[in-house]
C-alpha positions in Angstrom: 22.8 -5.4 18.8 20.3 -4.2 21.5 18.0 -1.5 20.2 15.2 0.3 21.9 12.5 1.9 19.7 9.9 4.5 20.7 7.0 5.1 18.2 7.3 1.5 17.2 3.6 1.1 16.2 3.6 3.7 13.5 4.3 3.3 9.7 8.0 3.5 10.0 8.4 1.8 13.5 6.4 -1.3 12.5 8.6 -2.0 9.5 11.8 -1.1 11.3 11.2 -3.4 14.2 10.3 -6.3 11.9 13.4 -5.7 9.8 15.8 -5.4 12.7 14.5 -8.5 14.4 14.7 -10.5 11.2 18.4 -9.7 11.1 18.9 -11.1 14.6 19.0 -7.8 16.6 17.3 -7.7 20.0 14.6 -5.0 19.7 12.8 -3.6 22.7 9.7 -1.4 22.2 9.2 1.7 24.4 5.4 1.9 24.8 2.9 4.1 26.5 0.4 1.4 27.3 1.5 -1.3 29.7 -0.8 -3.8 28.1 1.3 -3.5 24.9 4.3 -5.0 26.7 2.4 -8.2 27.3 1.6 -8.5 23.6 5.2 -8.0 22.6 6.7 -9.9 25.6 9.6 -7.5 25.7 8.9 -3.8 26.3 9.6 -0.7 28.4 6.8 1.5 29.7 7.1 5.3 29.6 4.8 8.3 30.1 6.3 11.3 28.4 3.5 13.6 29.6 4.8 13.1 33.2 8.4 12.6 32.2 8.4 9.1 33.5 10.6 6.2 32.4 12.7 4.0 34.6 16.3 4.9 33.6 17.6 1.4 34.5 15.5 0.0 31.6 17.6 2.0 29.1 21.0 0.8 30.2 23.2 -1.2 27.8 21.5 -0.5 24.5 23.6 0.0 21.4 21.0 2.4 19.9 17.9 4.2 21.1 15.5 5.3 18.3 12.6 7.8 18.7 10.1 7.9 15.9 7.2 9.6 17.9 5.3 12.4 16.2 1.6 13.1 15.6 0.5 13.5 12.0 0.8 17.1 10.7 -1.0 17.3 7.3 -4.8 17.6 7.0 -7.2 18.3 4.2 -9.5 20.0 6.8 -8.9 23.8 6.3 -10.2 24.5 9.8 -7.9 22.1 11.6 -5.2 24.2 13.3 -1.9 22.8 14.6 -2.5 21.1 17.9 -0.3 21.3 21.0 0.2 17.5 20.7 2.0 18.0 17.4 4.7 19.7 19.4 4.6 17.7 22.6 4.6 14.3 20.8 8.0 15.3 19.3 9.7 17.6 21.7 8.8 16.1 25.1 9.7 12.6 24.0 13.2 13.7 22.7 13.8 15.8 25.8 13.0 12.9 28.1 15.2 10.4 26.2 18.1 13.0 26.0 17.9 13.6 29.8 17.9 9.8 30.6 20.8 9.1 28.2 22.9 11.9 29.9 22.6 10.0 33.2 23.1 6.4 32.1 26.2 4.4 33.2 26.2 2.6 29.9 24.7 4.9 27.3 24.0 4.0 23.7 26.4 4.7 20.8 23.5 6.2 18.9 20.3 8.2 19.7 18.5 8.4 16.4 15.5 10.8 16.3 13.0 11.4 13.5 12.8 14.9 12.1 11.5 16.3 8.8 12.4 18.2 5.6 10.2 21.0 6.8 13.3 22.2 8.8 14.5 23.9 5.6 13.7 27.2 4.1 11.8 26.5 0.9 13.8 27.3 -2.3 12.7 30.0 -4.8 15.5 29.1 -7.2 15.2 26.0 -9.4 18.8 24.9 -9.2 19.4 25.9 -5.5 19.7 22.4 -4.0 19.1 21.9 -0.3 21.7 19.9 1.6 22.1 19.2 5.3 24.0 22.5 5.6 21.2 24.6 4.1 19.5 27.3 6.2 16.3 26.6 8.2 13.1 28.4 7.4 11.0 30.7 9.5 7.5 29.3 9.7 5.8 26.8 12.0 7.2 23.7 10.2 10.8 25.0 10.4 10.4 26.1 14.0 8.9 22.8 15.0 11.7 20.8 13.3 14.4 23.0 14.9 12.9 22.5 18.4 12.4 18.8 17.7 16.1 18.4 16.9 17.3 20.7 19.6 15.4 18.6 22.2 17.3 15.5 21.1 20.7 17.1 22.0 19.4 19.3 24.9 21.4 17.4 27.5 25.1 16.6 27.4 25.6 13.1 26.0 29.4 12.9 25.2 29.4 9.1 24.6 26.3 9.1 22.3 26.2 10.3 18.7 22.9 12.1 17.8 21.3 11.6 14.5 18.3 13.6 13.2 16.5 11.9 10.3 15.2 14.7 8.1 12.6 12.6 6.4 10.9 13.2 3.0 7.4 12.1 2.4 7.5 8.4 3.1 6.0 6.1 0.5 4.5 2.8 1.5 1.4 0.7 0.8 -0.2 2.4 3.9 1.2 5.9 3.1 -1.5 8.5 3.5 0.5 10.8 1.2 0.6 8.2 -1.6 -3.1 7.2 -1.1 -4.2 10.8 -1.3 -2.3 11.5 -4.5 -3.7 8.3 -6.0 -7.3 9.5 -5.2 -6.5 12.9 -6.8 -5.2 11.1 -9.9 -8.4 9.2 -10.3 -10.2 12.5 -10.3 -8.1 13.5 -13.3 -5.8 15.9 -11.4 -2.7 16.6 -13.5 -0.8 18.8 -11.1 -1.0 20.8 -7.9 0.0 24.5 -7.9 2.2 25.3 -10.8 3.4 21.7 -10.7 7.1 22.7 -10.8 7.8 22.5 -7.1 10.0 19.6 -5.9 8.4 17.1 -3.5 11.0 15.3 -1.5 10.1 11.6 -1.0 11.6 8.4 0.2 10.5 4.7 0.2 9.8 3.0 3.5 12.4 0.4 2.5 15.0 3.1 2.3 14.0 4.7 5.6 14.6 1.3 7.3 17.7 0.8 5.2 19.2 4.2 6.3 18.6 3.5 10.0 20.3 0.1 9.6 23.1 1.8 7.7 23.6 4.3 10.5 23.7 1.8 13.4 26.2 -0.3 11.5 28.4 2.7 10.6 29.5 4.0 14.0 30.8 7.2 12.4 27.7 9.1 11.0 26.4 12.0 13.1 24.2 15.0 13.0 21.3 15.7 10.6 20.8 13.4 7.6 18.4 14.0 4.7 16.5 10.8 4.2 15.1 11.5 0.7 15.4 9.8 -2.6 18.3 11.0 -4.9 15.7 11.6 -7.6 14.4 15.1 -7.5 10.7 15.0 -8.5 8.3 17.8 -9.3 4.7 17.7 -8.2 3.5 17.3 -11.8 6.0 14.4 -12.4 4.7 12.8 -9.3 1.1 13.0 -10.4 1.9 11.8 -13.9 3.8 8.8 -12.6 0.9 7.8 -10.4 -1.6 8.4 -13.3 0.4 6.0 -15.6 0.4 3.3 -12.9 -3.4 3.4 -12.4 -4.1 3.9 -16.1 -5.7 7.3 -16.0 -4.8 10.6 -17.6 -5.0 13.9 -15.7 -5.9 17.2 -17.3 -7.0 19.3 -14.3 -4.6 21.6 -12.6 -5.4 22.3 -8.9 -4.5 26.0 -8.4 -2.6 27.3 -5.4 -5.8 29.1 -4.4 -7.8 25.9 -4.3 -5.1 24.2 -2.1 -5.2 27.2 0.3 -9.0 27.0 0.6 -9.3 23.2 1.0 -6.3 22.4 3.3 -4.9 23.7 6.5 -1.9 25.9 6.5 0.7 23.2 7.1 -0.6 21.0 4.3 -0.5 24.0 2.0 3.2 24.5 2.7 3.9 20.8 2.2 2.1 20.7 -1.2 3.1 24.1 -2.6 6.6 24.9 -1.3 9.6 24.0 -3.4 12.0 21.6 -1.6 14.8 20.4 -4.0 16.5 18.3 -1.2 19.4 16.0 -1.8 20.6 13.1 0.4 24.2 14.6 0.4 25.5 12.8 3.5 24.1 9.4 2.4 25.6 9.8 -1.1 29.0 10.8 0.2 29.0 7.8 2.6 28.0 5.4 -0.2 24.5 4.4 1.0 23.0 2.3 -1.8 19.3 3.3 -2.2 17.0 0.3 -2.5 14.3 2.2 -4.4 15.9 5.3 -6.0 13.3 6.1 -8.6 9.7 7.2 -8.2 8.5 4.8 -10.9 9.9 1.9 -8.9 8.3 3.2 -5.7 4.9 3.6 -7.3 5.0 0.2 -8.9 6.0 -1.3 -5.5 3.4 0.4 -3.3 0.4 1.1 -5.5 
C-alpha cells in the first residue's frame, strides 16, 4: 500500500514509518522542511500555516495519516496553553481534509490522531467510557472536538475518517513514563487520591492499531486506542516502583499537583478516565502488550 504520514518525526510517527516500511509498504513523509525530503529521499513538502500543499502529491494513496500535535502537558504551572497547541492539530487536519475532498483518486482512509481528553471525566467508579460516551466541557475536550471536526470538515464520500483517541503512550522515550519513573525514585506512592484511572497504551499497540485499521477496510469513526487493562494512578506508580526496586510512601495531594503543574497537566493527572477500547475489542484486535506490567518491563 501507499501511505502518506504527517507528523512522522514524532514518537509515534517514527515507529510507525519504520514498521510500515518493514512490511513492504511505500511510505511517504509529509514534511515542513524541504531539506528533510532529501534525507528521506521520498517526501512531500507542506506549509500548514499558509495552507500550502501541492494536491497532486496526495493523489493515489491508500491511506493518509496525520499525527501532528504540539505537546500539551507541562510541569511548569505558569505555562498557559499556546495557540500552536490548537493550530498544530486543527489547521493540519483542515488542510488535509480540504485536499482529500478535491482529489481525483482519494485515499480509502484518513487517519488522524486525537486524544482521550475528548471525554467528560467520570465521577462514578464503574461508569466505563466507550467511543459513544459524552464529550467534556473544558479546554482538553473542546480541543479534541475541534481536532476531530477538522478531519471531517469537508465532504470526503470516498474516504473513511478515523480519529485515534489515544491514551498516554508508553515507550522508552515516553515523557509520561519517564516522569512517573522519576517520581517513583522520589518515593512517591500515588498522585491525588490514587484511585483515578489513567488510560494508557503501548507504542507497539498504537502502531499495531493503525496497521489493523488500514488492513480492515471497514472500521470508521472514533477509536479508543487504550489498553484493555484499567489502571489506577496508584497501581501505575506501584508497578513502576516494583520495576525500579523502590518503595513509595509519599502521596502527592491534589493541591500539590495544582500548584506545581499547569491546568492541562492537572486534568490529565487528577481526572478519572476509565476508558475501554470497545471498538477494538468488538473487532477482535489482539493487543500486543495488554498489561501495564508487561509495558513497564518492556520500556523501563
